[in-house]
N, C-alpha and C positions, 0 to 999 in steps of 0.2 A: 370397189369393195371396201366398205368402211371397217369391217371386222378383219383383223389379220392376226397371224400367229408367227412367232419367231421360230428359228430352226430348233432352239433348245426346247420350246414348247411342243413342236412337232415330234422331236425325238422322244419326249416323255410319253406322248400319245401312242406312238408306234410301239414303244416298249411295253406300255400298259396293255395294248392289244395282244401282243405275243404272250405276256405273262398271264393274262386272263384266259387265253385259249389253253396254254400249257397246264395251268392249275386245274382247269375244268377237265381236261383230258386225263390228268393224273388222278385227281381225287373227286371228280364230279362236284367240286365246290366253286362257287362264284366268289372271286376276290372282292374285297371292299375297295371303295375309292380311297386312294392314299390321302392322308391328312395333310393339311397345309398347302393345298393347291391354290393357285391364284384364282381370283374371282372370274377371270376370263375363261379358265378351264372348267368352271362350274356354271357357266352361262348356258342356257338351253340352246342347242344347235342340232341341226340335222347332220348325220354322219353315216358313212359307209366304211366297212372294213373289207378289203379285198385280200384274199390269200392266193398267191400264185406259186405253183411248183416250178422249180428251176432245174433244167437238165441240159447240159451242153450249151449253156448260155441262152437257151430258149425258155421263154416263160409260157406257162399254160395255166389257165384259170382253174382254181381248186375250190373256190368258195367266195361268195360276195353277197353280203346281206347288210342292211342298215336301216336307219330311221330317217326318212326323207324330211320330216318336219321338225322344227325346233321345240320339241315337247319334253325333252329330257336333258339334264345337265350334261355338258360335253363329255367329261371323263366317264360318267356313268353310261352314256350312250355308246362310248367306245368299248367298254367292258361287255355290255350287252350284245353289241354287234359282232365283236370278235368271237364270242362263244357261239352265237348263232351261225356265223359264217363258217366256223370250224365243224359244226355238228348238225346244222339244220338246213343247209342249202339243198333243196329238193333235187337239184341236178346232179349231186355227187353223194357218194357214201361218206360218212363222217371221217374227218381227219384222224389219223392214228398218231400216237406219240412218236413213233419212229420217223414219221414224215416231217417232224418239226425242224429237223436239220436240213431239209431239202426244199423248204418253202420260204417265201418272203412275204412280209406283211405290209400292207399299204392302207393308210387312213386318209379318207377324203372328208373334209369338214365343209358342209354345204351352207350356202346363203339361203334364206327363206325363198321358196319357189314363188315366182311372180307370174300371174296370168298374162299371156301374150294376147294383146287385143288387135284385131285386124278387121277391115271392112269385108274382105272376102278371104277364104282359106288359102287361095293361091298365093297370098302375100306372105305366108308363114316362112318360106325359105329365106326371104330378105330380112326377117326379123330375128333370125338366130345366127350364131357364128360358131362353126366347128373350131375346136381348140380353145373355146371360151365357155360355151354354155353346155349344161346338161339339160335333159328334157324329161318332162312327165306328160304323158298323153292320158286323157281321161275320156271315157265315153260310157255312160250308164254305170254299170258295176265293174267295167273293165278299166284297168289302170296299168301302165307300163312306165318304167323309169330306166334311163340310160345315163351313166355318168359322163362328164365331159371328155374323159380320156378314151372312151370307147370308139367314137368315130375317127379319132386320130389314129388309134391302133389298127383300125380296119380300113383306113384311107377312104372314108365315105365323104361325099359332099353333103350339103345341107338337106337336099331332098331325100337322099338315101337314109340319112340320119332320122328324118321324120318317119319314113317308111319302116325302118327297123324298130323304131320305138313303138309303132303301131303293132308290129309283129310280136314284140315283147309283151304287149298288153293282151295278146291273144286275139287281135283284130286283123282285118285285111290290111295289106300294106298301104293302100291309098285312103285309109280311113281318116287321115288328117284333113282330107279335102271335103269331108262330109260336114254338113251343118250339125251343130250340137256336140261336135268333138271339141274338147277343151285342151289347150296346150299351155303348159307352164315351163318356164326356164329358170335355171339357177346356175350359180358358179361354184367352184370348189377350190379349197386350198388342200393340196395333196402332198403327203409325205410318205416316203417308202424306204424300205431297207434296200441297200445296193446289192447285198447278197444275204443268204440266210444268217440271221443273228448279226449282220454286219452294220456298217455305218448307215445312218439315216440321212436322206437328202430330200430337199424340196423338189418336187417334180414339176417341171414347166412343160406345158403343151405347146406344140407348134401350131400356130394359127394358119388356116388355109388362105 
């Protein structure tokens, strides 16, 4: 991965995500991109903001929305994704202000998705790597995306990862084996709070 971020840049992005969500929940106002950011943080990048609630050391998803393609400057994409993740994830009711002390923010900065080319679909599992790649499945109007951390958290192998990405797209699990289904892969640089409002660390995924 040629594009990389330092820990201090990661900290800035995670804090930006939390501030954006908090300000929106308090005042329904969208914060502006801070002035004086490095050119790197204003480069268009795909990004996802994940919010997890933490109870008794256990994490549970509370919201996750992002922009998969590099269409928006990174800092701006973080602000947009953080607000959407807190208020617009259709799987959850909007985050409340009182919950902010019980959730951790995670920012995943994505590389541009690359089409995975194979002679036959059965080769797909050998072309992806759990712990490294995130996936996008496309078939007609259907599209599903799973971040690289998801199969690691659920202990999936490559084949199960493909099946679950199809399910995320609203398709049958074996849809990746069908002709005309497109598969894209990408990688992510991930930073997360260790505890609510706590230290930010770079998250490393264990490869299978």
